[in-house]
C-alpha positions, 0 to 999 in steps of 0.5 A: 146448392152445392155441396161442399166438404174440406179434408184435411190429410190426417182425417183420411186413413186411404190418404198417405203421403203423396209419394207412398204409392209411387214409391211402392209402384217403382220398388220393382221397376220391370223392363216390361214396359209400355211407354209413350210420349203423349196422351191416347187420343183414341181407344186404340192407343189406350192402355188395358187395367183390368182385375178379371172382372172389372176393367178399363181403358187408360187413356192418360189424358182426355178430348175436348168436344164430344168425340171421346175417342171411344168409336173404333172407327178411324173415319169417325175418329178423323178430327182427334187423331192429331192429339190437338183436342187431347189434354194429358191433364185430364184423364179418361178411363172407358170402364167395363164389368164383365157381366153387363151384357145386353138382353136376358135369359129368355127361350131362343130355340127354333121349335121347327129344329126337331122335326127339320134336322132329318130332312135337312140330314136327308137332303145332304145325305141323298146329294152325295155332295153333289146335287146343288138342289138338294144341298141348297133345299137343306141350305134353305130348311135350315135358314128358316128351321134351325136358327134361334128365336131371334137369330142372333145373341145378346152382346157384351156392353160398356159400363161408361166411361170416367173422366177427371178434368183439370181446372188449371189450364196451363201448357202439359210438358215433359209427358210420360205415359206408361203401362208396367206389365208387371205392377199393373199400374199405368202411370202418367206424369207431366209437368204444368206451370211448374208442378210435377203431376203424377197419375197411377191407375191400377185394379184391385183383385182383392179391393175389386175396385178400379184405383186412380191416385193423383199427386203433386210436388206442391201443395195445393195443386190438385184441382178437377171436375169428375164426371160420367157418362154413357153412349146411351141409356144411362143416367147420372147422379151424385151421392152425399159430396163426393160420390158420381153414381152411373145407372142405366137408363129411365127406359131400359127394361128387361135386361141386366141393371147395373151400376158404376160409381166414384168416390173421390177422396182428397187430401186436403183442399175440398170437395163438391158437387156440382149437378151431376160433377164431383168438383175438387179444388185446392187438394194435395193429392186425391184418390178416386176409387170405381166400383162397378156391379149388375144385378146378374146371378149365375155363375160366380155372380150372386146377383142383388142391387147394384148400387148396394153392391158398389157401396159395400166395396167403396166402403171397404176400400176406403179403410185401407190406404193405397199403397196396402191396396196395391201391394195386396194386388201385386202379392196376387198377380205377380207370383202369376206373372212372374212364373214364366219369361222370355227373352230374345236377342240383346238390349239395344239402348237405342231402340229401349230409348223409343216409346213403344208407338215409335217402335211399332211404326218402325216395324211397320216399315220393315224393320225387326225389333227383337225386344218389341216382340219380347214385350209384346209376348208379355203384354199377351199374358198379361192381358189374359190375367187381367181378363180370366180370373179363377172366380170369374167369366173367360175372355170374351173377343175382347177380353173385357175391354169393349167399348160400345153398348153394341160391339163388333160381333157382339164382343161374345164367346166366339168358339169355331176359334177364337175364344179357344185361340184365347187360351192356347197360350194359358197353359204353356205360359203358366197361367194355368188357372186362367183356363178354369173360367173356360172350364166354368163356362162349358159347365155353364152352359151344358147345365139345364139351369143355366145354359141351353146345351143339353136341351138343344141336343136334345130338342134339335138332335134328339141326342144325349150329352150337350152340343154348343154351336159356333157362339154362346153368351153370358146365359149359356145359350147353345143353338145355331145363330146369325144364318145358316153358313155361320152357325150350323157347327155343332162342334163348338162344345167339343172344341172346348171340351178339350181345352179340359183335357189340355189343363190336365195333360199340362198338370197332371191333376188327377182331382180335375180330371175325375170331377171336372174333365170326365163329366165334360168329355163324357157329355160331349162324347155322348152327343156325338155318339147319338148324333154321328150317322152312316154315310152309307159307306160304312163311315160315321159322319157329322153333319148338316155342318160346315167348314167355318164360314167358308163355302164350296163351289160345285160343277155347275157354280152354285156356291154352298156350305152345308155339308156333311162331314167337313174335314175339321169336324172329323178331325175334332171328333176323332181328337174327343173320342181319343181324349175321352178314352185316354181319360176313361182309362187313366180314370178305370171308367166304364169299359162298356161306354169306352168300347162305344167310343172306341167303335165310333172313333174307328168309322170316322172318315180318313184324311183325303188328299186332293188333286193339288195335293193338298189336305182337302177341307171337305169330304169331297175335292171342292174348289173353295169359294174363297181360296185365302179364306181367313179360317183355315179350319181343316188344318186344325188335326196340325194345331191344336190337334195332334193328329198331323205332325211332321214325325208321325205323319209325313205325307199328311203334313206336307199336304197341310202344308200346301193347303197353307201355301195356297191359302196364303197365296190367295190373300189369307191371313189378313186378320190378326186371329187368321195370321196368329194361327198361321204362325203356330201353324208354320211353327209345327211344320218346323219351318220357323222363318216362314213363321217369322215372317208371319208374325211380323205381317201380323205386327206391321199390319194388325198391331195397334200402337198399344200392341193390341190386336186389330181386326179389319175395319180396325177393331181390337181382337184379343185372340191375335195376341194371345194366338200370336203369343203362343205361336212364338213359343211353339218355336221353342217348346212344343210337347205331346202327352203320351201314356208312357212318356210325354215328348218335349220337342226342343228349339224345334222350329228357331228362325234365324233372328231368334239365334240367342234367347231365354225362357223361364218357366214354360210348361210342358205337357207331363207335368213340368216346367223348362228353363232353357238358354240358346246362343247361335241357334244351340243350347246352352243351358237347360233345366227341368222342374218336375211337379210329378213323377213322370218320363219324358222323352226329350228331342233336342234341336238338330244338329245337338244330342243329349250327352246326359241329364243330372240331378243333385250331381248324379247322372239319371238318364244317359243319351237318348233314354226317356228321362224318369222325373221324380215330384220335386226335383230338378234336372239339368240337361247337357248337350253336345 
């Protein structure tokens, strides 16, 4: 028999008048809004919300039939794409909890690795890069003896789905769906049978819940059925008269246990359960609170019974009013979001009147839309804020939003570019705190009780320190995976370590440098001091390794991946050792250790330029198996590395340009993240027009209607969004740390389409923030806000010079002189 309870508005402390939350949410109407005239029929059109741990894709409607739209596959979604099966009166939330992964902690190290490694290395050294038989033998042995057991890592999973299906069947008109990036609120409004309805959905950081608020302008007009499901491995039941409980399936074992709970709190009307559904009838308004938890214990997660954890969170949240929940959320998120802003061009009322998907379609047809680019940039910052919080895990391949139990590439942390690209934007875009989960991940992997970075270094390579290959997961696994041609790349930990240095370079946080960055940089370098080997010509080289996911062709036509000292390896090791030296000198660390680092750095191979004038990808001037390969890894020293630049190494920059042109001429840059890296490369070659054209390619072929980045064959990857947004900043400001004075380039690569714009709060290495406005490609106003006593060398745009720098009406620097900033002071830069 169904359980029924009648609710009156005055008995619920959580629920207030129908308009209260709406008034709060609209008190600051942001220009940063994505909006649409129809609900999302498929996942790629839904809108993301998140608090770093919990995430949801909000559809603003729900499909009838078995296809809920979660599949990221256009062919499988063909029957719902036209929207005829999607009701805007319903709601669908696809749910994620960041610690819900498949599998469990186990020993995945290959016991053959220790003995096989020196044999593989010897074969490669003896081959001298030309003996295909020996190289093939090394690859065969690597495939058999270096890969983890099993060869894949566990992946990230969805928690499930929540549906709110209206029991009213009247037609829906005046429909609007939007995401306000400033408030983090998804809002749906529509009219049905003369009643105006509103739904608002947001993720609460302090409350650790997702909140859905349903209101109408007629009493008793809210009636719906709430249900939950999952693609597989689940069971659903109800608790009490108003709560849904989704748990793992009955056969779920040796894996993370999880729970998702949705408590429905109506004002007026009645609520009851029917089977595995909660039914609301005749309510004036209703609130749905959603909690999620797992029993994973590690990092920021304390473990425990997931259902108990959910119940505790829901009980606490239910004692608060919805406006208070939203206000507490905004108090945390808005100061970070509002630290930095970018404005391009001028507003066009005609374009602003178009919904976001129509503007994306217009750009796909060849048009320019600077304010859509501006919105794309703001959306990228929103994605990072929503998926990476200081007390949580770092953003994975899909941030925190993934619809499958098994997701593309496992939605893991892929660290041969993707995870790092997620965080290029963090520091310059004023989101420095979001970097900390990435640093926490490195510590998790290199700590023996929570990861295998040190074990792999010892048991595979006989080395001290730590190593990570091209992927890691929730359990800090560090071994090579998938296949020798992908996984035998021991550079992931070194690249991640450099993000600890970057956090210092932007913040000048000496405590962080000493307590967090130095141990990571020290141990990453320690590994290479043991791992590097003499190549017989006096160079210290890495290997066995590869140029990520690409292969080279020998004169006999054979194709190979493994090699010694691919260019990207050398670039990363050189940068790592350099930043370890910088850190050691700043902190006054052990001179003997620093001398070892200096000696090793001096013996690394130099860059080589090939027969076509290109920067070589390998030590030998091989032909590439895929000249248009998506990875353009050997240009790492151009960006995010600092070893190649137009101003300091013009010949190498010219060679890098030829490499980039060849990749693109042969079809490269066809994935979102790859094209985003191309954008950054072009800006660092000071070719703003080529960069802009690549940005347009990304918008046209790698952007969903919800502005999320798409990777072939049509799946979301967050790296493209975040990497491209960072590239947009590189057009406006580029900075380089130096021990004497940080170097800041102003408008180094402005495309002709961006002749007018404004940026506030962009961060630069050396610990300062800049505001600047430009018109006709010339800076007309600029301020520097100093956080530390630090010197800066300002490089003005081509065609402009700096007349003076002033603070509080007093000249502090003349034209061309370094500017000595004082902490807390603001400076105006005057140009001529």
